[in-house]
KEMI-924470 format. One record per residue: residue number from 1; residue in one letter; x, y, z of N, C-alpha, C, O, CB in turn. Coordinates in Angstrom, 3 decimals. Atoms other than C-alpha are relative to their C-alpha. Glycine has a CB too. Example, Ala and Ser with C-alpha at 12.3 -4.5 7.8 and 13.67 -1.06 7.14 Angstrom:
BEGIN
+-----+------+----------+----------+----------+----------+----------+----------+----------+----------+----------+----------+----------+----------+----------+----------+----------+
|  nr | rest |      n_x |      n_y |      n_z |     ca_x |     ca_y |     ca_z |      c_x |      c_y |      c_z |      o_x |      o_y |      o_z |     cb_x |     cb_y |     cb_z |
+-----+------+----------+----------+----------+----------+----------+----------+----------+----------+----------+----------+----------+----------+----------+----------+----------+
|   1 |    A |    0.890 |   -1.190 |    0.000 |   12.300 |   -4.500 |    7.800 |    0.900 |    1.200 |    0.000 |    1.936 |    1.181 |    0.665 |   -0.992 |    0.027 |    1.246 |
|   2 |    S |   -0.820 |   -1.190 |   -0.060 |   13.670 |   -1.060 |    7.140 |   -0.770 |    1.090 |    0.730 |   -0.261 |    2.198 |    0.899 |    0.414 |    0.462 |   -1.415 |
+-----+------+----------+----------+----------+----------+----------+----------+----------+----------+----------+----------+----------+----------+----------+----------+----------+
END
This chain:
BEGIN
+-----+------+----------+----------+----------+----------+----------+----------+----------+----------+----------+----------+----------+----------+----------+----------+----------+
|  nr | rest |      n_x |      n_y |      n_z |     ca_x |     ca_y |     ca_z |      c_x |      c_y |      c_z |      o_x |      o_y |      o_z |     cb_x |     cb_y |     cb_z |
+-----+------+----------+----------+----------+----------+----------+----------+----------+----------+----------+----------+----------+----------+----------+----------+----------+
|   1 |    M |   -0.388 |    1.167 |   -0.937 | -105.802 |  -11.493 |  -66.420 |    1.170 |   -0.717 |   -0.774 |    2.024 |   -1.374 |   -0.178 |   -1.331 |   -1.089 |    0.317 |
|   2 |    K |   -1.152 |    0.243 |    1.082 | -103.495 |  -12.304 |  -69.476 |    1.287 |    0.801 |    0.541 |    2.456 |    0.418 |    0.593 |   -0.470 |    0.603 |   -1.627 |
|   3 |    K |   -1.239 |   -0.969 |   -0.248 | -101.524 |   -9.326 |  -68.306 |    0.804 |   -0.370 |    1.307 |    2.023 |   -0.202 |    1.338 |   -0.521 |    1.578 |    0.154 |
|   4 |    I |   -0.282 |    0.347 |   -1.220 | -101.219 |  -10.609 |  -64.568 |    0.867 |   -1.275 |   -0.238 |    1.961 |   -1.445 |    0.300 |   -1.262 |   -0.164 |    0.855 |
|   5 |    L |   -0.801 |    1.595 |    0.588 |  -99.998 |  -14.144 |  -66.041 |    1.161 |    0.320 |   -0.504 |    2.252 |    0.111 |    0.026 |   -0.750 |   -0.917 |   -1.289 |
|   6 |    G |   -1.524 |   -0.696 |    0.870 |  -97.534 |  -12.565 |  -68.548 |    1.097 |    0.661 |    0.935 |    2.284 |    0.341 |    0.878 |   -0.443 |    1.426 |   -1.142 |
|   7 |    L |   -0.851 |   -0.368 |   -1.036 |  -96.070 |  -10.631 |  -65.754 |    0.329 |   -1.047 |    0.888 |    1.539 |   -1.256 |    0.808 |   -0.516 |    1.017 |    0.697 |
|   8 |    A |   -0.435 |    0.887 |   -0.783 |  -95.827 |  -13.274 |  -63.313 |    1.185 |   -0.734 |   -0.518 |    2.314 |   -0.684 |   -0.030 |   -0.997 |   -0.779 |    0.299 |
|   9 |    A |   -1.018 |    0.492 |    0.958 |  -94.159 |  -15.483 |  -66.276 |    1.365 |    0.973 |    0.187 |    2.321 |    0.603 |    0.869 |   -0.650 |    0.068 |   -1.613 |
|  10 |    G |   -1.185 |   -0.691 |    0.183 |  -91.648 |  -12.640 |  -66.909 |    0.868 |    0.144 |    1.060 |    2.097 |    0.138 |    1.004 |   -0.237 |    1.140 |   -0.426 |
|  11 |    L |   -1.029 |   -0.183 |   -1.216 |  -90.591 |  -12.159 |  -63.476 |    0.512 |   -1.372 |    0.456 |    1.728 |   -1.524 |    0.577 |   -0.714 |    0.757 |    1.322 |
|  12 |    L |   -0.612 |    1.624 |    0.311 |  -90.113 |  -15.928 |  -63.131 |    0.944 |   -0.098 |   -0.776 |    1.922 |   -0.318 |   -0.061 |   -0.878 |   -0.974 |   -0.616 |
|  13 |    L |   -0.915 |   -0.164 |    1.067 |  -87.928 |  -15.832 |  -66.073 |    1.025 |    0.584 |    0.352 |    2.106 |   -0.002 |    0.393 |   -0.431 |    0.602 |   -1.008 |
|  14 |    T |   -0.917 |   -1.250 |   -0.344 |  -86.109 |  -12.952 |  -65.113 |    1.079 |   -0.731 |    1.402 |    2.308 |   -0.781 |    1.369 |   -1.230 |    1.638 |    0.615 |
|  15 |    A |   -0.488 |    0.456 |   -0.976 |  -85.399 |  -14.622 |  -61.635 |    0.935 |   -0.896 |   -0.237 |    2.060 |   -0.778 |    0.249 |   -0.801 |   -0.374 |    0.689 |
|  16 |    A |   -0.689 |    1.154 |    0.137 |  -84.183 |  -17.854 |  -62.922 |    1.392 |    0.449 |   -0.892 |    2.536 |   -0.002 |   -0.837 |   -0.997 |   -1.145 |   -0.711 |
|  17 |    T |   -1.612 |   -0.345 |    0.854 |  -81.855 |  -15.827 |  -65.630 |    1.040 |    0.418 |    0.828 |    2.196 |    0.072 |    0.584 |   -0.020 |    1.264 |   -1.117 |
|  18 |    F |   -0.722 |   -0.880 |   -0.898 |  -80.399 |  -13.765 |  -62.875 |    0.500 |   -1.158 |    1.019 |    1.655 |   -0.897 |    1.353 |   -0.988 |    1.294 |    0.702 |
|  19 |    A |   -0.217 |    0.828 |   -0.607 |  -80.010 |  -16.579 |  -60.826 |    1.365 |   -0.914 |   -0.080 |    1.405 |   -2.065 |   -0.514 |   -0.975 |   -0.468 |   -0.155 |
|  20 |    Q |   -1.538 |    0.418 |    0.352 |  -76.065 |  -17.198 |  -60.778 |    0.331 |   -0.969 |    0.976 |   -0.077 |   -0.807 |    2.126 |    1.130 |    1.228 |    0.061 |
|  21 |    T |   -0.693 |    0.879 |   -1.279 |  -74.124 |  -20.364 |  -58.926 |    0.733 |    0.765 |    0.486 |    0.623 |    0.657 |    1.708 |    0.817 |   -1.261 |   -0.221 |
|  22 |    G |   -0.998 |   -0.890 |   -0.754 |  -71.633 |  -17.921 |  -57.967 |    1.325 |   -1.352 |    0.822 |    2.357 |   -0.945 |    1.354 |   -1.171 |    1.133 |    1.456 |
|  23 |    V |   -0.922 |    1.061 |   -0.315 |  -69.660 |  -21.533 |  -56.890 |    0.353 |   -1.035 |   -0.660 |   -0.465 |   -1.708 |   -1.286 |   -0.264 |   -0.463 |    0.872 |
|  24 |    K |   -0.641 |    1.062 |    1.080 |  -67.492 |  -23.879 |  -58.584 |    0.414 |   -0.563 |    0.865 |    0.863 |   -0.066 |    1.899 |    1.028 |    0.284 |   -1.128 |
|  25 |    F |   -0.624 |    1.095 |   -0.652 |  -66.551 |  -26.954 |  -57.409 |    1.165 |   -0.431 |   -0.978 |    0.895 |   -0.781 |   -2.127 |   -1.065 |   -1.187 |    0.313 |
|  26 |    T |   -1.038 |    0.412 |    1.067 |  -62.978 |  -27.766 |  -58.960 |    0.652 |   -1.370 |    0.210 |    1.282 |   -1.968 |   -0.663 |    1.140 |    1.039 |   -0.048 |
|  27 |    D |   -0.480 |    1.160 |   -0.107 |  -62.055 |  -30.722 |  -57.428 |   -0.710 |   -1.501 |   -0.819 |   -0.479 |   -2.670 |   -0.507 |    0.008 |   -0.033 |    1.403 |
|  28 |    A |    0.678 |    0.908 |    0.906 |  -64.207 |  -32.705 |  -60.091 |    0.725 |   -0.180 |   -1.080 |    0.628 |    0.575 |   -2.047 |   -1.253 |    0.390 |   -0.386 |
|  29 |    V |   -1.207 |    0.357 |    1.088 |  -61.481 |  -34.243 |  -62.221 |    0.214 |   -1.525 |    0.111 |    0.026 |   -2.125 |    1.170 |    1.561 |    0.837 |    0.350 |
|  30 |    D |   -0.671 |    1.485 |   -0.215 |  -60.231 |  -37.798 |  -62.931 |    0.551 |   -0.014 |    1.123 |    1.322 |    0.904 |    1.404 |    1.054 |   -0.466 |   -0.956 |
|  31 |    G |   -0.842 |    0.739 |   -0.981 |  -59.083 |  -39.552 |  -59.937 |   -0.595 |    0.497 |    1.292 |   -0.199 |   -0.017 |    2.338 |    1.640 |    0.284 |   -0.128 |
|  32 |    Y |    0.595 |   -0.462 |   -1.234 |  -61.398 |  -37.423 |  -57.373 |   -0.949 |   -1.250 |    0.526 |   -1.580 |   -1.993 |   -0.226 |   -0.865 |    1.440 |   -0.271 |
|  33 |    N |    0.579 |    1.121 |   -0.643 |  -62.901 |  -39.870 |  -54.831 |   -0.352 |    0.513 |    1.396 |    0.366 |    0.439 |    2.394 |    0.967 |   -1.253 |    0.014 |
|  34 |    K |    0.788 |   -0.696 |   -1.436 |  -65.236 |  -38.141 |  -52.089 |    0.109 |   -1.121 |    1.494 |   -0.152 |   -0.836 |    2.662 |   -2.051 |    0.224 |   -0.462 |
|  35 |    T |    0.161 |    0.782 |   -1.125 |  -64.819 |  -41.333 |  -50.037 |    1.537 |    0.342 |    1.034 |    1.686 |    0.090 |    2.229 |   -0.227 |   -1.735 |   -0.589 |
|  36 |    T |   -1.536 |    0.019 |   -0.866 |  -60.835 |  -40.417 |  -49.023 |    0.079 |    1.384 |   -0.350 |    1.258 |    1.695 |   -0.180 |    1.524 |   -1.112 |   -0.559 |
|  37 |    A |   -0.194 |   -1.277 |   -0.074 |  -61.266 |  -36.679 |  -49.735 |   -0.641 |    0.833 |    1.216 |   -1.835 |    0.977 |    1.478 |   -0.411 |    0.439 |   -1.186 |
|  38 |    T |    0.663 |   -0.753 |   -1.123 |  -61.269 |  -34.505 |  -46.622 |    0.361 |    1.402 |   -0.328 |    0.407 |    2.160 |    0.641 |    0.491 |   -0.439 |    1.515 |
|  39 |    T |   -0.224 |   -1.527 |    0.171 |  -60.425 |  -31.084 |  -48.268 |   -0.368 |   -0.159 |   -1.388 |   -0.053 |   -0.983 |   -2.247 |    1.577 |    0.737 |    0.347 |
|  40 |    F |    0.801 |   -0.098 |    1.436 |  -62.656 |  -29.716 |  -51.069 |    0.365 |    1.382 |   -0.380 |    0.578 |    2.333 |    0.373 |   -1.788 |   -0.210 |    0.057 |
|  41 |    H |   -0.541 |   -1.433 |    0.382 |  -61.713 |  -26.946 |  -53.155 |   -1.308 |    0.330 |   -0.882 |   -2.054 |   -0.453 |   -1.470 |    1.677 |    0.067 |   -0.935 |
|  42 |    F |    1.198 |   -0.292 |    0.817 |  -64.276 |  -24.485 |  -54.734 |    0.648 |    1.418 |   -0.222 |    1.571 |    1.908 |    0.428 |   -1.668 |   -0.138 |    0.756 |
|  43 |    N |   -0.443 |   -1.416 |    0.275 |  -64.134 |  -20.885 |  -56.705 |   -1.153 |    0.537 |    0.297 |   -2.186 |    0.034 |   -0.144 |    0.543 |    0.406 |   -1.407 |
|  44 |    L |    1.049 |   -1.001 |    0.024 |  -66.364 |  -17.962 |  -55.440 |    0.118 |    0.916 |   -0.767 |    1.232 |    1.342 |   -1.073 |   -0.224 |    0.544 |    1.031 |
|  45 |    E |   -0.388 |   -1.045 |    0.888 |  -67.224 |  -15.386 |  -57.681 |    0.119 |    1.151 |    1.117 |    0.025 |    1.031 |    2.338 |   -1.119 |    0.286 |   -1.298 |
|  46 |    S |   -0.657 |   -1.060 |   -0.754 |  -66.178 |  -11.839 |  -56.705 |   -1.207 |    0.479 |    0.859 |   -0.815 |    1.295 |    1.693 |    0.705 |    1.202 |   -0.966 |
|  47 |    G |    0.732 |   -0.327 |   -0.766 |  -69.824 |  -11.333 |  -54.985 |    0.014 |    0.039 |    1.308 |   -0.411 |    0.849 |    2.131 |   -0.654 |   -0.399 |   -0.252 |
|  48 |    F |   -0.238 |    0.454 |   -1.407 |  -68.816 |  -13.115 |  -52.179 |    1.124 |    0.644 |    0.541 |    2.166 |    0.552 |   -0.107 |    0.198 |   -1.452 |    0.120 |
|  49 |    T |   -1.294 |   -0.821 |   -0.271 |  -66.388 |  -10.819 |  -49.984 |    0.697 |   -0.694 |    0.847 |    0.005 |   -1.533 |    1.424 |   -0.157 |    1.370 |    0.554 |
|  50 |    L |   -0.916 |    0.931 |   -0.782 |  -63.528 |  -12.429 |  -48.006 |   -0.608 |    0.361 |    1.574 |   -0.363 |   -0.514 |    2.404 |    1.867 |    0.392 |   -0.270 |
|  51 |    E |    0.133 |   -0.374 |   -1.322 |  -64.842 |  -10.799 |  -44.740 |   -1.513 |   -0.990 |    0.049 |   -1.701 |   -1.846 |    0.913 |   -0.032 |    1.909 |    0.317 |
|  52 |    S |    1.233 |    1.208 |    0.065 |  -68.396 |  -12.732 |  -45.660 |    0.214 |   -1.549 |    0.137 |   -0.547 |   -2.222 |    0.832 |   -0.661 |    0.061 |   -1.375 |
|  53 |    I |   -0.743 |    1.532 |    0.094 |  -66.611 |  -16.242 |  -46.153 |    0.479 |   -0.199 |    1.398 |    0.115 |   -1.183 |    2.042 |    1.422 |   -0.131 |   -1.149 |
|  54 |    N |   -0.613 |    0.391 |   -1.360 |  -64.705 |  -15.919 |  -42.900 |   -0.539 |    0.386 |    0.906 |    0.017 |   -0.143 |    1.869 |    1.151 |    0.320 |    0.268 |
|  55 |    T |    0.631 |    0.180 |   -0.536 |  -67.158 |  -14.683 |  -40.911 |   -1.038 |   -1.104 |    0.391 |   -1.354 |   -1.597 |    1.474 |   -0.101 |    0.676 |   -0.202 |
|  56 |    T |    0.779 |    1.566 |   -0.437 |  -69.488 |  -17.605 |  -41.686 |    1.056 |   -1.085 |   -0.019 |    0.439 |   -2.087 |    0.346 |   -1.306 |   -0.562 |   -1.198 |
|  57 |    A |   -0.822 |    1.024 |   -0.228 |  -66.741 |  -19.952 |  -41.634 |    0.228 |   -0.113 |    1.372 |    0.498 |   -1.246 |    1.771 |    1.148 |    0.107 |   -0.694 |
|  58 |    A |   -0.618 |    0.099 |   -0.949 |  -65.957 |  -18.937 |  -38.204 |   -1.285 |   -0.923 |    0.860 |   -0.933 |   -1.607 |    1.821 |    0.586 |    1.462 |    0.480 |
|  59 |    F |    1.162 |    0.823 |   -0.876 |  -69.456 |  -20.660 |  -36.758 |    0.306 |   -1.554 |   -0.038 |   -0.054 |   -2.269 |    0.897 |   -1.637 |    0.243 |   -0.681 |
|  60 |    Y |   -0.031 |    1.029 |    0.251 |  -68.373 |  -23.808 |  -38.271 |    1.559 |   -0.951 |    0.321 |    1.766 |   -2.124 |    0.012 |   -0.493 |    0.164 |   -1.233 |
|  61 |    T |   -1.261 |    0.734 |   -0.606 |  -64.669 |  -24.593 |  -36.679 |    0.011 |   -1.346 |    0.689 |    0.839 |   -2.249 |    0.579 |    0.529 |    0.813 |    0.956 |
|  62 |    S |    0.072 |    1.333 |   -0.426 |  -65.715 |  -27.218 |  -34.905 |    0.096 |   -1.551 |   -0.938 |    0.437 |   -2.652 |   -0.505 |   -1.206 |    0.096 |    0.610 |
|  63 |    Y |    0.405 |    0.794 |    1.296 |  -66.382 |  -29.251 |  -38.316 |    1.228 |    0.081 |   -0.971 |    1.778 |   -0.842 |   -1.572 |   -1.406 |    0.662 |   -0.761 |
|  64 |    F |   -0.834 |   -0.341 |    1.522 |  -64.026 |  -27.468 |  -40.809 |    0.656 |    1.338 |    0.104 |    0.190 |    2.316 |    0.689 |   -1.088 |    0.103 |   -1.439 |
|  65 |    T |   -0.560 |   -1.210 |    0.208 |  -61.688 |  -24.993 |  -41.543 |   -0.110 |    0.470 |   -1.435 |   -0.151 |   -0.334 |   -2.366 |    1.331 |   -0.049 |    0.426 |
|  66 |    V |   -0.039 |   -0.835 |    1.395 |  -61.803 |  -22.468 |  -44.529 |    1.245 |    0.517 |   -0.087 |    1.829 |    0.909 |    0.923 |   -1.028 |    1.205 |   -0.151 |
|  67 |    A |   -1.209 |   -0.865 |    0.094 |  -58.785 |  -21.024 |  -45.974 |   -0.622 |    0.565 |   -1.372 |   -0.904 |   -0.139 |   -2.342 |    1.685 |   -0.814 |   -0.024 |
|  68 |    A |    0.223 |   -0.599 |    1.309 |  -59.818 |  -18.263 |  -48.552 |    1.609 |    0.840 |   -0.593 |    2.519 |    1.420 |    0.001 |   -1.431 |    1.189 |    0.248 |
|  69 |    T |   -1.058 |   -0.702 |    0.833 |  -57.405 |  -17.011 |  -51.289 |   -0.697 |    1.399 |   -0.887 |   -1.467 |    1.183 |   -1.822 |    0.660 |   -1.242 |   -1.142 |
|  70 |    P |    0.878 |   -0.955 |    1.014 |  -58.721 |  -13.650 |  -52.899 |    1.124 |   -0.108 |   -1.273 |    2.345 |   -0.263 |   -1.243 |   -0.335 |    1.916 |    0.682 |
|  71 |    G |   -0.765 |    0.018 |    1.140 |  -57.969 |  -13.598 |  -56.662 |   -0.384 |    1.130 |   -0.751 |   -0.764 |    2.136 |   -0.153 |   -0.115 |   -1.210 |   -0.741 |
|  72 |    T |    0.637 |   -0.912 |    0.796 |  -58.934 |  -11.593 |  -59.625 |   -1.298 |   -0.085 |   -0.309 |   -2.072 |    0.863 |   -0.170 |    0.543 |    0.075 |   -1.007 |
|  73 |    G |    1.679 |    0.631 |    0.084 |  -62.204 |  -13.313 |  -60.405 |   -0.917 |   -0.420 |    0.910 |   -2.093 |   -0.698 |    0.675 |   -0.103 |   -1.067 |   -0.614 |
|  74 |    G |    0.423 |    0.164 |   -1.061 |  -62.902 |  -13.944 |  -57.244 |    0.850 |   -0.753 |    1.697 |    1.924 |   -0.445 |    2.214 |   -1.002 |   -0.631 |   -0.582 |
|  75 |    T |   -1.044 |    0.753 |   -1.365 |  -61.878 |  -16.308 |  -53.816 |   -0.060 |   -1.270 |   -0.617 |   -0.934 |   -1.624 |   -1.408 |   -0.655 |   -0.068 |    1.909 |
|  76 |    A |   -0.253 |    1.547 |   -0.123 |  -60.729 |  -19.794 |  -53.921 |    0.129 |   -0.326 |    1.261 |    1.036 |    0.202 |    1.905 |    1.188 |   -0.526 |   -0.680 |
|  77 |    I |    0.096 |    0.589 |   -1.212 |  -61.543 |  -21.614 |  -50.851 |    0.428 |   -1.557 |   -0.102 |    0.381 |   -2.293 |   -1.088 |   -1.421 |    0.210 |    0.509 |
|  78 |    A |   -0.611 |    1.208 |   -0.056 |  -60.068 |  -24.659 |  -49.573 |   -0.775 |   -0.530 |    1.314 |   -0.217 |   -0.011 |    2.281 |    1.673 |    0.094 |    0.056 |
|  79 |    I |    0.402 |    0.555 |   -1.008 |  -62.418 |  -26.656 |  -46.788 |    0.344 |   -0.993 |    0.568 |   -0.016 |   -2.063 |    0.077 |   -0.814 |   -0.114 |   -0.078 |
|  80 |    S |   -0.853 |    1.401 |   -0.606 |  -60.542 |  -29.055 |  -44.590 |   -1.060 |   -0.243 |    1.071 |   -1.696 |    0.602 |    1.702 |    1.846 |    0.242 |    0.752 |
|  81 |    L |    0.795 |    0.393 |   -1.138 |  -62.463 |  -31.200 |  -42.298 |    1.062 |   -0.612 |    1.502 |    1.986 |   -1.413 |    1.640 |   -1.086 |   -1.293 |   -0.693 |
|  82 |    V |   -0.892 |    0.436 |   -1.088 |  -61.189 |  -31.457 |  -38.931 |   -0.120 |   -1.325 |    0.118 |    0.922 |   -1.870 |   -0.247 |   -0.239 |    0.607 |    1.274 |
|  83 |    E |    0.367 |    1.684 |    0.222 |  -62.365 |  -35.102 |  -38.739 |   -0.994 |   -0.222 |   -0.997 |   -1.913 |    0.513 |   -1.361 |   -0.622 |   -0.752 |    1.341 |
|  84 |    D |    0.846 |    0.515 |    1.190 |  -63.825 |  -37.120 |  -41.355 |   -1.078 |   -0.723 |    0.597 |   -1.063 |   -1.946 |    0.740 |    0.783 |   -0.944 |   -1.031 |
|  85 |    T |    1.441 |    0.703 |   -0.837 |  -67.342 |  -37.748 |  -39.550 |   -1.075 |    0.602 |   -1.530 |   -0.824 |    1.396 |   -2.437 |   -0.569 |    1.083 |    2.249 |
|  86 |    E |    0.877 |   -0.342 |    0.810 |  -70.645 |  -37.735 |  -41.528 |   -0.603 |    1.423 |    0.430 |   -1.004 |    2.076 |   -0.533 |   -0.930 |   -1.078 |   -0.085 |
|  87 |    M |    0.492 |   -1.587 |   -0.258 |  -71.871 |  -34.170 |  -39.699 |    1.019 |    0.660 |   -0.442 |    0.746 |    1.568 |   -1.226 |   -0.323 |    0.519 |    1.518 |
|  88 |    A |   -1.053 |   -1.166 |    0.655 |  -68.812 |  -32.495 |  -40.567 |    0.133 |    0.276 |   -1.491 |    0.518 |    1.365 |   -1.916 |    1.434 |   -0.352 |    0.354 |
|  89 |    R |    0.633 |   -0.103 |    1.610 |  -69.687 |  -33.279 |  -44.550 |   -1.316 |    0.667 |    0.310 |   -1.383 |    1.771 |   -0.230 |   -0.292 |   -1.649 |   -0.914 |
|  90 |    R |    0.953 |   -0.582 |    0.540 |  -73.124 |  -32.385 |  -44.012 |    0.099 |    1.230 |    0.318 |   -0.290 |    2.037 |   -0.526 |   -1.089 |   -0.481 |    0.238 |
|  91 |    V |   -0.294 |   -1.436 |   -0.517 |  -72.196 |  -29.207 |  -41.896 |    0.410 |    1.140 |   -1.331 |   -0.058 |    2.269 |   -1.470 |    1.402 |   -0.152 |    1.162 |
|  92 |    I |   -0.653 |   -0.672 |    1.437 |  -70.197 |  -28.034 |  -45.491 |   -1.754 |    0.478 |   -0.457 |   -1.971 |    1.686 |   -0.363 |    1.098 |   -1.521 |   -1.439 |
|  93 |    S |    1.239 |   -0.245 |    0.561 |  -73.964 |  -27.888 |  -46.815 |   -0.838 |    1.380 |    0.747 |   -1.771 |    1.938 |    0.170 |   -0.808 |   -1.420 |    0.155 |
|  94 |    R |    0.431 |   -0.888 |   -0.941 |  -74.808 |  -25.262 |  -43.986 |    0.713 |    1.212 |   -0.342 |   -0.055 |    2.165 |   -0.465 |    0.211 |   -0.455 |    1.393 |
|  95 |    F |   -0.744 |   -0.833 |   -0.034 |  -72.144 |  -22.946 |  -44.486 |   -0.449 |    0.723 |   -1.265 |   -0.812 |    1.899 |   -1.250 |    1.294 |   -0.459 |    0.173 |
|  96 |    F |    0.485 |   -0.468 |    1.244 |  -73.029 |  -22.634 |  -48.268 |   -1.423 |    0.813 |    0.012 |   -1.699 |    1.838 |   -0.610 |   -0.098 |   -1.208 |   -0.873 |
|  97 |    I |    1.464 |   -0.548 |    0.049 |  -76.644 |  -21.946 |  -47.516 |    0.004 |    1.116 |    0.834 |   -0.766 |    2.022 |    0.515 |   -1.131 |   -1.004 |    0.473 |
|  98 |    S |   -0.551 |   -1.660 |   -0.886 |  -75.428 |  -19.029 |  -44.841 |    0.605 |    0.803 |   -0.952 |    0.447 |    2.013 |   -0.787 |    1.322 |   -0.109 |    1.346 |
|  99 |    L |   -0.620 |   -0.920 |    1.180 |  -73.591 |  -17.645 |  -47.870 |   -1.176 |    0.283 |   -1.104 |   -0.983 |    0.875 |   -2.166 |    1.385 |   -0.838 |   -0.806 |
| 100 |    E |    1.719 |   -0.116 |    0.980 |  -77.338 |  -17.606 |  -49.653 |    0.434 |   -0.815 |   -1.196 |    0.268 |   -0.168 |   -2.230 |   -0.664 |    1.952 |   -0.697 |
| 101 |    V |   -0.554 |    0.493 |    1.319 |  -75.735 |  -20.392 |  -52.419 |   -1.160 |   -0.855 |   -0.096 |   -1.644 |   -1.508 |    0.829 |    1.572 |   -0.741 |   -0.086 |
| 102 |    Q |    0.906 |    0.954 |   -0.019 |  -78.321 |  -22.130 |  -54.020 |    0.120 |   -1.075 |   -0.673 |   -0.575 |   -2.084 |   -0.557 |   -0.966 |    0.394 |   -0.259 |
| 103 |    N |   -0.539 |    0.969 |    0.938 |  -76.483 |  -23.938 |  -56.599 |    1.600 |   -0.080 |    0.244 |    2.241 |    0.531 |    1.099 |   -0.377 |    0.445 |   -1.543 |
| 104 |    I |   -1.650 |    0.610 |   -0.131 |  -72.858 |  -25.341 |  -56.985 |    0.104 |   -0.471 |   -1.557 |   -0.604 |   -1.381 |   -1.990 |    0.291 |   -1.597 |    1.331 |
| 105 |    E |   -0.469 |    0.566 |    1.235 |  -71.324 |  -25.669 |  -60.592 |    1.208 |   -1.267 |    0.253 |    2.230 |   -1.362 |    0.933 |    0.607 |    1.301 |   -0.891 |
| 106 |    V |   -1.218 |    1.113 |    0.410 |  -69.620 |  -28.905 |  -61.671 |    0.302 |   -0.443 |   -1.197 |   -0.363 |   -1.146 |   -1.958 |   -0.142 |   -1.170 |    0.534 |
| 107 |    N |    0.057 |    0.430 |    1.280 |  -68.195 |  -29.263 |  -64.279 |   -0.890 |    0.693 |   -1.552 |   -1.251 |    0.142 |   -2.592 |   -0.457 |   -1.231 |    0.358 |
| 108 |    G |    0.953 |   -0.518 |    0.857 |  -70.125 |  -26.792 |  -66.253 |   -1.667 |    0.148 |    0.261 |   -2.501 |    0.890 |   -0.257 |    0.209 |   -0.764 |   -1.048 |
| 109 |    V |    1.335 |    0.376 |   -0.414 |  -73.219 |  -27.942 |  -64.661 |   -0.531 |    0.553 |    1.201 |    0.194 |    0.251 |    2.149 |   -0.074 |   -1.320 |    0.132 |
| 110 |    A |    0.212 |   -0.476 |   -1.493 |  -75.058 |  -26.140 |  -61.595 |   -0.908 |   -0.859 |    0.453 |   -1.868 |   -1.103 |   -0.277 |   -0.501 |    1.469 |    0.246 |
| 111 |    M |    0.486 |    0.848 |   -0.957 |  -76.365 |  -28.378 |  -59.110 |   -0.468 |    0.636 |    1.173 |    0.192 |    1.497 |    1.756 |    0.912 |   -0.897 |    0.321 |
| 112 |    P |    0.494 |   -0.733 |   -1.338 |  -78.828 |  -27.533 |  -56.102 |    0.979 |   -0.692 |    1.201 |    1.432 |   -1.833 |    1.295 |   -1.862 |   -0.319 |    0.329 |
| 113 |    I |   -1.199 |    0.300 |   -1.175 |  -76.555 |  -27.647 |  -53.080 |   -0.539 |   -1.630 |    0.743 |    0.327 |   -2.427 |    1.102 |   -0.014 |    1.600 |    1.499 |
| 114 |    F |    0.111 |    1.514 |   -0.668 |  -78.087 |  -30.985 |  -51.576 |    0.149 |   -0.826 |   -1.027 |    0.673 |   -1.881 |   -0.672 |   -1.372 |   -0.404 |    0.750 |
| 115 |    D |   -0.392 |    1.257 |    0.791 |  -77.873 |  -32.995 |  -54.867 |    1.518 |    0.104 |   -0.452 |    2.080 |   -0.907 |   -0.872 |   -0.977 |   -0.175 |   -1.340 |
| 116 |    F |   -1.344 |    0.031 |   -0.470 |  -74.305 |  -31.641 |  -54.762 |    0.711 |   -0.941 |    0.443 |    1.527 |   -1.746 |   -0.006 |    0.130 |    0.643 |    0.752 |
| 117 |    M |   -0.701 |    0.419 |   -1.529 |  -73.628 |  -32.601 |  -51.262 |   -0.041 |   -1.681 |   -0.269 |    0.913 |   -2.408 |    0.009 |   -1.143 |    0.597 |    1.712 |
| 118 |    D |   -0.024 |    1.451 |    0.066 |  -74.984 |  -36.245 |  -52.218 |    1.110 |   -0.729 |   -1.018 |    1.776 |   -1.733 |   -0.767 |   -1.420 |   -0.401 |   -0.416 |
| 119 |    A |   -0.832 |    0.430 |    0.657 |  -73.041 |  -36.641 |  -55.058 |    1.609 |   -0.175 |    0.127 |    2.299 |   -1.188 |    0.018 |   -0.299 |    0.527 |   -0.759 |
| 120 |    H |   -1.407 |   -0.322 |   -0.399 |  -69.630 |  -34.974 |  -54.229 |    0.736 |    0.123 |    1.172 |    1.951 |    0.325 |    1.163 |    0.210 |    0.906 |   -0.370 |
| 121 |    I |   -0.506 |   -0.311 |   -0.999 |  -69.285 |  -34.688 |  -50.702 |   -0.232 |   -1.274 |    1.259 |    0.620 |   -1.650 |    2.064 |   -0.558 |    1.372 |    0.221 |
| 122 |    M |    0.894 |    0.748 |   -0.824 |  -71.571 |  -37.113 |  -48.731 |    0.318 |   -1.265 |   -0.543 |    0.347 |   -1.513 |   -1.748 |   -1.523 |    0.389 |   -0.036 |
| 123 |    L |   -0.505 |    0.816 |    0.294 |  -70.340 |  -40.555 |  -48.003 |   -1.306 |   -0.873 |   -0.224 |   -1.211 |   -2.037 |   -0.613 |    1.036 |   -0.282 |    0.832 |
+-----+------+----------+----------+----------+----------+----------+----------+----------+----------+----------+----------+----------+----------+----------+----------+----------+
END
């Protein structure tokens, strides 16, 4: 029984260790105001392909556009709202969930998507 519990604990620890955020919110600087912001900037690690970003973004063009710029360490994206509505802001979380993102890093701190949305995107 101890071996099974030890194995389970080891697997959970391994999964938590390998769970990378992969996404950094770059707008979180002095002067950022979520109530007036209509464009949001992120850096995605190289594990996200340009094709997967653009394919996923194509589903949400009624709410926002995504401009992706590949770089050496990953891809920079800018999400621009079509209309500044609560629904458009909420759908940003669906975009990240579709990309299988669980956490978004803000100033070195990983936040679950919905906590991030409440703190930095939603009005």
